[in-house]
C-alpha positions as CSV (number, residue, x, y, z in Angstrom):
1,M,212.4,195.3,117.6
2,A,210.8,197.2,120.6
3,K,211.0,200.5,118.7
4,Q,209.3,198.9,115.7
5,A,206.6,197.5,118.1
6,I,205.9,201.1,119.4
7,K,205.9,202.5,115.8
8,S,203.4,199.8,114.8
9,F,201.0,201.1,117.6
10,A,201.5,204.7,116.4
11,D,200.6,203.6,112.9
12,Q,197.4,202.0,114.1
13,M,196.5,205.2,116.0
14,T,196.0,207.2,112.8
15,F,192.2,207.0,113.1
16,D,190.0,209.3,115.2
17,T,190.3,208.3,118.9
18,T,188.0,211.0,120.4
19,E,185.1,208.7,121.2
20,A,187.3,205.8,122.5
21,A,189.3,208.3,124.7
22,R,186.0,209.3,126.4
23,K,185.6,205.6,127.5
24,I,188.9,205.7,129.3
25,S,189.2,207.2,132.7
26,E,192.4,208.1,134.7
27,R,190.6,207.4,138.0
28,Y,188.1,204.6,138.6
29,S,184.6,205.2,137.2
30,K,181.9,202.6,137.1
31,T,180.7,204.2,133.9
32,A,184.1,203.9,132.1
33,T,184.9,201.0,129.7
34,A,188.4,201.2,131.2
35,T,190.4,202.9,133.9
36,L,194.0,203.4,133.4
37,F,195.6,204.8,136.7
38,H,199.2,205.9,136.5
39,G,200.2,205.3,140.1
40,D,200.5,202.7,142.9
41,R,198.1,199.7,142.7
42,L,196.8,200.3,146.3
43,E,195.7,203.8,145.4
44,L,193.7,202.5,142.6
45,I,192.2,199.7,144.7
46,K,191.1,202.3,147.2
47,Q,189.0,204.0,144.5
48,I,187.1,200.8,143.6
49,P,184.0,200.0,145.8
50,K,184.0,196.9,147.9
51,G,182.6,193.8,146.1
52,S,182.7,195.4,142.7
53,A,185.3,193.3,140.9
54,K,184.3,189.9,139.4
55,L,187.9,189.0,138.4
56,I,191.2,190.1,139.7
57,V,194.0,188.9,137.4
58,T,197.6,189.9,137.4
59,S,201.2,189.0,137.0
60,P,203.0,190.7,139.7
61,P,206.8,191.5,139.8
62,Y,208.8,188.4,140.7
63,N,211.4,190.4,142.6
64,I,214.2,189.2,140.3
65,G,215.6,192.6,139.4
66,K,213.7,193.3,136.2
67,E,214.0,196.9,134.9
68,Y,210.5,197.7,136.0
69,E,210.7,196.6,139.6
70,D,212.8,197.4,142.8
71,Y,214.6,194.5,144.4
72,H,213.5,193.8,148.0
73,S,214.2,191.0,150.5
74,L,212.0,188.0,150.1
75,D,210.2,189.0,153.4
76,E,209.7,192.6,152.3
77,Y,208.5,191.4,148.9
78,L,206.0,188.9,150.4
79,E,204.6,191.6,152.8
80,G,203.9,193.8,149.7
81,Q,202.1,190.9,148.0
82,R,200.2,190.2,151.2
83,A,199.1,193.8,151.4
84,T,198.0,193.9,147.7
85,I,196.1,190.6,147.8
86,A,194.3,191.7,151.0
87,A,193.2,194.9,149.4
88,C,192.1,192.9,146.3
89,H,190.1,190.6,148.5
90,E,188.2,193.6,149.8
91,I,187.0,194.7,146.4
92,L,186.2,191.1,145.1
93,A,182.7,190.2,144.6
94,E,181.4,187.2,146.7
95,D,181.2,185.1,143.6
96,G,184.4,186.5,142.1
97,S,187.8,185.0,141.3
98,L,191.4,186.0,141.9
99,C,194.0,184.8,139.5
100,W,197.7,185.4,140.5
101,Q,200.2,184.4,137.7
102,V,203.6,183.8,139.2
103,G,206.9,182.2,138.3
104,N,209.9,181.6,140.4
105,H,211.8,184.0,142.7
106,I,215.6,183.6,142.4
107,V,217.0,183.0,145.9
108,A,220.6,182.4,144.7
109,K,222.2,182.0,141.3
110,A,221.1,178.5,141.0
111,E,218.3,178.3,143.6
112,I,214.7,179.1,143.1
113,L,211.6,179.5,145.2
114,P,208.2,178.8,143.4
115,L,206.2,181.8,144.3
116,D,202.9,179.9,144.1
117,I,203.9,178.4,147.5
118,P,203.9,181.5,149.6
119,I,201.1,183.1,147.5
120,H,198.9,180.1,148.4
121,K,199.4,180.7,152.2
122,I,198.6,184.3,151.8
123,C,195.3,183.6,150.1
124,A,194.3,180.7,152.3
125,D,194.8,183.0,155.3
126,L,192.3,185.2,153.8
127,G,189.8,182.4,153.6
128,M,190.0,182.0,149.8
129,H,189.8,178.6,148.0
130,L,192.3,177.3,145.4
131,R,190.3,175.9,142.5
132,N,193.1,175.3,140.0
133,R,196.9,175.7,139.7
134,V,196.9,176.2,136.0
135,I,200.3,175.6,134.4
136,W,201.1,177.9,131.4
137,H,203.7,176.3,129.3
138,F,205.7,178.2,126.5
139,E,208.6,176.9,124.5
140,H,210.9,179.9,124.2
141,G,213.1,181.8,126.7
142,L,216.6,182.3,128.1
143,H,218.6,179.1,128.4
144,C,220.0,178.1,131.8
145,K,223.5,176.7,132.2
146,K,223.3,175.3,135.8
147,R,219.7,174.1,135.9
148,F,217.0,173.0,133.4
149,S,215.6,176.0,131.5
150,G,212.3,177.3,132.8
151,R,209.4,177.0,130.4
152,Y,206.2,177.4,132.6
153,E,204.6,179.7,135.0
154,C,201.6,179.0,137.3
155,I,198.2,180.7,137.5
156,M,196.8,180.3,140.9
157,W,193.0,180.5,140.6
158,F,191.3,181.4,143.9
159,T,187.6,182.1,144.6
160,K,186.3,184.2,147.5
161,A,183.5,181.7,148.3
162,K,182.3,178.2,147.5
163,E,179.8,179.6,144.8
164,Y,181.5,181.3,141.9
165,V,181.2,182.1,138.3
166,F,182.5,179.4,135.9
167,N,181.5,179.5,132.2
168,L,183.1,176.4,130.5
169,D,181.4,176.7,127.1
170,P,183.1,179.9,125.9
171,V,186.6,178.4,126.4
172,R,186.2,174.9,125.2
173,V,188.9,173.7,122.9
174,P,188.8,171.3,119.9
175,Q,188.3,167.5,120.8
176,K,191.3,165.4,120.2
177,Y,189.0,162.6,118.8
178,P,185.8,164.2,117.6
179,G,184.8,161.1,115.7
180,K,185.0,158.7,118.6
181,K,181.7,156.9,119.5
182,N,180.4,155.0,122.4
183,Y,181.0,151.3,122.0
184,N,178.5,149.9,124.6
185,G,175.8,151.0,126.9
186,K,172.6,153.1,126.2
187,K,174.5,155.5,123.9
188,V,176.3,152.9,121.8
189,G,177.0,154.3,118.4
190,E,176.6,157.9,119.4
191,Y,179.5,160.3,119.4
192,S,181.1,160.2,122.9
193,C,182.5,163.8,123.0
194,N,180.8,167.2,123.5
195,P,180.4,168.6,120.0
196,S,181.2,172.0,121.4
197,G,184.7,171.0,122.3
198,K,186.5,169.8,125.5
199,N,187.6,171.3,128.8
200,P,191.0,173.0,128.2
201,S,192.4,171.3,131.4
202,D,194.9,172.9,133.7
203,L,197.8,172.8,131.3
204,W,197.7,175.7,128.8
205,I,200.2,175.7,125.9
206,I,200.3,179.3,124.7
207,P,203.3,181.1,123.2
208,N,204.8,183.8,125.4
209,V,205.2,187.3,123.8
210,K,208.7,187.4,122.3
211,S,210.2,189.8,119.6
212,N,208.3,188.5,116.7
213,H,205.1,188.2,118.5
214,C,202.2,190.4,117.0
215,E,201.5,191.9,120.4
216,K,205.0,192.7,121.4
217,T,205.7,196.1,123.0
218,I,208.8,197.4,125.1
219,H,207.6,195.4,128.2
220,P,210.2,192.7,128.8
221,C,207.6,190.3,130.5
222,Q,204.4,191.0,128.7
223,Y,201.8,188.2,128.8
224,P,199.6,187.3,125.8
225,I,196.1,188.5,125.7
226,G,194.9,185.1,124.8
227,L,196.0,183.7,128.1
228,I,193.9,186.2,130.0
229,E,190.9,186.0,127.6
230,R,190.4,182.4,128.7
231,L,190.2,183.6,132.3
232,V,188.0,186.5,131.4
233,L,185.5,184.4,129.4
234,A,185.4,181.5,132.0
235,L,185.2,183.5,135.2
236,T,183.2,186.6,134.4
237,N,180.0,187.6,132.6
238,S,179.3,190.4,130.1
239,G,179.7,193.8,131.8
240,D,181.7,192.7,134.7
241,L,184.8,194.4,136.1
242,V,188.2,192.9,135.6
243,V,191.0,194.5,137.6
244,D,194.7,194.2,137.2
245,P,196.8,195.8,140.0
246,Y,200.0,195.5,138.1
247,A,198.7,196.5,134.6
248,G,202.0,196.9,132.7
249,V,201.1,197.7,129.1
250,G,197.4,196.8,129.6
251,S,197.1,193.2,128.4
252,A,194.5,192.3,131.0
253,L,192.4,195.3,130.3
254,C,192.5,194.7,126.5
255,A,191.4,191.1,127.2
256,A,188.4,192.5,129.3
257,V,187.4,195.2,126.7
258,L,187.6,192.9,123.7
259,N,185.1,190.5,125.3
260,G,182.5,193.0,126.5
261,R,183.8,193.5,130.1
262,R,185.1,196.6,131.9
263,G,188.7,196.8,132.9
264,A,190.8,198.8,135.6
265,G,194.5,198.6,136.1
266,A,197.4,200.6,137.6
267,D,201.1,201.0,136.8
268,T,203.8,203.2,138.1
269,N,205.8,203.3,134.8
270,A,204.7,206.3,132.7
271,E,205.8,204.7,129.4
272,Y,204.0,201.4,130.1
273,S,200.8,203.5,131.0
274,R,201.1,205.3,127.7
275,I,201.3,202.2,125.7
276,A,198.5,200.6,127.7
277,R,196.2,203.6,126.8
278,E,197.1,203.1,123.1
279,R,196.4,199.5,123.2
280,V,193.1,199.8,125.2
281,T,192.0,202.5,122.8
282,L,192.6,200.1,119.8
283,A,190.8,197.4,121.8
284,I,187.7,199.6,122.4
285,Q,187.5,200.3,118.6
286,G,188.1,196.6,117.8
287,K,191.3,197.4,115.9
288,L,193.9,195.8,118.3
289,T,196.0,193.1,116.6
290,T,196.1,190.1,118.9
291,R,197.0,186.3,118.6
292,P,193.7,184.4,118.7
293,M,193.1,182.6,122.1
294,N,192.8,179.1,120.6
295,K,195.3,179.4,117.8
296,A,197.3,176.2,117.4
297,V,200.9,176.4,118.3
298,Y,203.3,176.5,115.3
299,D,204.5,173.2,114.2
300,A,208.3,173.8,114.3
301,S,209.1,170.6,112.3
302,K,207.6,172.4,109.1
303,S,210.4,175.1,109.2
304,R,213.5,174.6,107.1
305,L,215.4,175.7,110.2
306,S,214.4,172.3,111.8
307,V,216.5,170.4,109.4
308,R,219.9,169.6,110.9
309,P,222.8,171.1,108.7
310,K,225.1,168.6,107.2
311,E,228.2,170.3,108.6
312,L,226.8,169.7,112.2
313,S,226.0,166.1,111.5
314,G,229.0,164.7,113.5
315,E,228.4,167.1,116.5
316,T,225.6,165.5,118.4
317,L,225.0,163.8,121.7
318,F,222.0,161.9,120.3
319,K,222.0,158.6,118.7
């Protein structure tokens, strides 16, 4: 499936990319639509002027032995995170936001450490303010045998100062009861909800990128563009700079470009950087295939696979 995903990108790249290529820089440039730096994230951050980034959003390695990361002791790992976040704090605008998406560090085979706990201390020590601990829930993944299967990760949203950019209207979601009316008071008989939609809350149910996802590449832990689009639209304005220090295959940069922002990201993996360039090129030309940000989650009960086979009718724990 990974090979098919790369082939699909190659198929999309059959059009002229000269103009789009000129908008992508290998080193940071304030005039570039996107900067894709193949190298260490701290080297990229050094290139970006202080106070230039309106949003820094990333999903760093969790130090659990994935193919794209080196395993370190927990103390070494957290020191690396501290250095990265401190550097990000330097380039963050006074009214900017930092969003660190993290899961769990595996301490032992059946013991976990939620990484949002130490990340909070690192950010608090820098004087940043936690605005939300957003729970990203997804329904698919590996099944655990000695603990409950993990189906969520956290996005820790910090701001540098007490005044910050927050645009609610672009990220509103459909109301649950749009026909509900006030039954008393001065507005009796009027619709009680905002006609533009409701606040999406701090629990986001968005499918993760698995093998049959339209955005799938070879990256084993790729996050969906729609997840980052919500942050980009809410926490930045048109033309602002969005930075991802661990860019992977460029999902955050694509989210920025697709919504009229500039993006900058770094990754040490050459193949990921190549795919990121292809995806960002397609995003610049408006031809990148993505899952819409507010698309409803598929109702599994409608699938024929949701019907329990007769031969398994006697093999159940449920009554």
